[in-house]
N, C-alpha and C positions, 0 to 999 in steps of 0.2 A: 504494500500500500504506500502511495506517495506521502511525503512528509508535509504536503501543502494542499491548500484548496484555494480556488480563485473565485472572486465575486465580480460581476459586472456592475456598472453604474446603476444605482437603484432606480426603480420606476418612479419613485416619488420625485427625485431630482429631475429626471427627463420630462416627466409629465408637467411639472410646475414650470419648467423652462418653456415648453411649447404653449402652455396656457397663458402665461404672462408675457412671454417674449422678453424676459429679463433674467440675467443670471444672478447669482447670489451677491454680486457687487453692484447690481442695478444697471448693468450694461446690456444693450440690445445685442442679441447674437447675430452673427453674420451668416447669410445664406449664400452658399457657393456650390460649385460642382467639383467633384473629385477629378483630379487630373491623372491619377495613377492608383495602383493598389498598395501603396506604401503607408496608408493610414488606416486606422481601425475605428469603427463605431464603438464607443465605450459602453453603450447599452446592450447591443446584441453580440458584441465581441466578434464581429465579422469584418473582414477587410472590405473597404469600399471598392466598387468597380468604377472605372472611368465613366464620367457622365452622371453618376448618382448625385442627387442633391443632398447636402448635409448642412448642419448648423454648427458653426464654430463659436465657442464661448469660453469664458474664463472660469476655472473651477479650482477650489481649494478643498482637498479631502480631509485635511487634518482638523481636528476639533479644538486644538489648543495651540497657542502661540509657541514658536520655537525657531531655532536657527534654520532647521530643515523644513519648516512648515511652509512650503512653497505653493504658489498658485500659478496655474498656467493654462494654455488653451487645450481644449479637447473637442472631439467631433462626435456628433450623433446623427442618425438619419433624420431628415426632415419629416418623413412619414413615420407612423408607428412601427416599431420593430421590437422584437423580444428575443432574448437568448434562448437556446435550446433548454437550458436549465439555469436556475439562479445560483447554483453552487457547482463549480467545475472541480473535479477531482484529478484532472490530468491537464498537462499543458497542451493547448490547441496546436495541432499540426500546422494549421494555417499561419501561425506566428513564426514558425521556425525559419522561414525564408527571410525574415526581417532582421536587421542588425539590432542586437539587444545588449543592454547593460543592466545587470541586477545589482541592487544595493541592499545591504543588510542593516537592520535597525534593532535597537533594544525596545523593550516595552515602554520606555520613556521617549520614544521617537528620536533617539540619537543615532546617527549613522555611524556604523562601525566597520563597514567593509563595502567594496564594490568590485564586481568582476564582469568582464564581457562574456557573452555567450559565443562559444565556438562550435561551428558546424551544427547549430540548432539544438545542441545538447543542454537544454536549460536545467534538466533535473540534476545533472552533476554539480552545477554551480549552487543550486538551491540546497542540495544535501550537504555540500561543503559548509555553507553558511550555518546550517542548523546543527552541525557537529559541534559548533561553538556553544559554550554555556551562556554567552552574552547575547548572540543574535536571537531574536524572537520572531521577526517577520521580515519579509523582503518586499521590494517593489520593482517592477520591471519596466524598462524603457522601450516601449514598442510603438510610439507614435501618439501619445496623449496621456493625460493624467487620468487615472481610474480610481474610483472610490473603493477603498479597501480591496484593492485588486488582487493581491497575492498575500496570503497569510499562512502562518504555521498553524497546524491544527490545535496546538495547545494554547494559542493566544488569539482567539477569534475577535476579541474586542479591539485589537490594534489596527489602526488604519494603515493602508499602504497606498502608494501612488505610483503611476507610470509617468514616464517623461515624454519628451516630444522630439520630433526630428529637428536637426540643427537649424534648418531654414525657418522653423517656426519659433525658435527660442527668443527671438528679438522682442516678442510681446509677452514673454514670461519672465520669471525671476530665475532663469536657468543660467548656464555658463555664458552664453552669448550676451544675455542681458547684463550680467555683471561686467563683462568686458566693455560693453557700451557705456556703462556708468563710469568705468575707469578712463575711457577715452574722453569723457566730458571733464573729468578731473585733470587730465593732461592739458586740455584746452585752456581751462582756467589757470592752471599753473603757468602755461606759456604766456598768457596775457599779463599775469602778475610779474613774471620775470622780465618782460619787455620794459616794465616801468623802471628797472634798475640798469638797463643797458647803458644809457648816457652817463650814469654815475661811475661806471667801471673804468679802470685804467687799462684801456685796450686801444689798439690802432683802429683807424676808421674801417679798414677792410675786415678786421676781426669783429668789430661791432656789427657790421652789416651781415657777417656770417651768422652771428648769434641771432640777430633779428629775423633772419630767414629760417634758421634751423628749428627754432622753437615752434612757431605755428605750423611749419611744414610737417614736423613730426606728429603734431596733434591731429592733423588732417590725414596723414598717411596711415595711422594706426586704425581708425574706424573703417577707412576704405579697404584696408587689407582684410579685416574681419568680414566685411560685407561681401566682397568679391570672392572670398574663399568658400562661401556656402551659397553662391548665387543660384545654383541649380535646385529646383524643388525636390529632387530626389537625393540631395546630398546627405550623407550620413557621417561625413567627416570633412574637415577643411581640405581644400586642394592646395596646390603649390603656391598660390598667391598669398597664403598665410605668412610666408616668409617675409613679405613686405612689412609685416608688423615688427619683425626683428630689425629690419633696416630703420624703420621709424624710431624704435627704441634706442638704437645706437646714435641716430642723429640727435634725438632729444637729450641723451646723456652727454654727448659731446658739447652741445650748446650750453647746458646747465653747468658743466664742469668749467668750460671756458669763462662763462659769466662769473662763476664763483671765484676763479683765479683773479679776474679783473677787480672784483670787489675787495678781495683780500689785499691786493696791491694798494688800493685806496685807503684801506684801514691802517696800513703800515706807514702811510705818509705822515 
């Protein structure tokens, strides 16, 4: 017998969304057509076929606040749909073709481990998590957040959540969203640093170099993140992600040069 069971999004959540056309944050869901089979309806747990109409909305499965209590976009069919069963005792074969990452959590919703699924063998990773005395439930990353999606049999009260494809993470609090916030910080940093360029003891050419390097890096970083997952089917960044490293080097060079110039002034 498997060490886990899976639950779809509850009918209460999906029915309320379709009745009110508002998610739990008060936002109106977006109606769109699926472009590929790389996303899943979180209610019936079936992959969308191209052309099927679906609702995209923000969802937060966790009941309490915490570092890992993320909210993000999920899909459900526009029309009524139901899973084959409200409790799955095995991992759906239809999921095995999708790129997956499993995360393990304690009963206090603290993340303690994460592992990618290789060759669709989700059971091996799940069993490895549950061999630990710390991990009590997992969540799977298969194209959307899912309410209490994957749970250990001993801890049915613990919520679990699935994640989202890379190209959708810009509207969630996932890795790309955090990177986007970091880029805004870099932009603010560059604007503040420009204020001190004229006060630094540097040659005119070096000052111009600093003036151009700081904002250029702040622009290059988000552009790299955006272009690296431009494809709707992207599951990992492409080679353009290395532009982010170039931007980081330019930013570091500009800041170090500016710092040296300000230290020279302080020593006068």
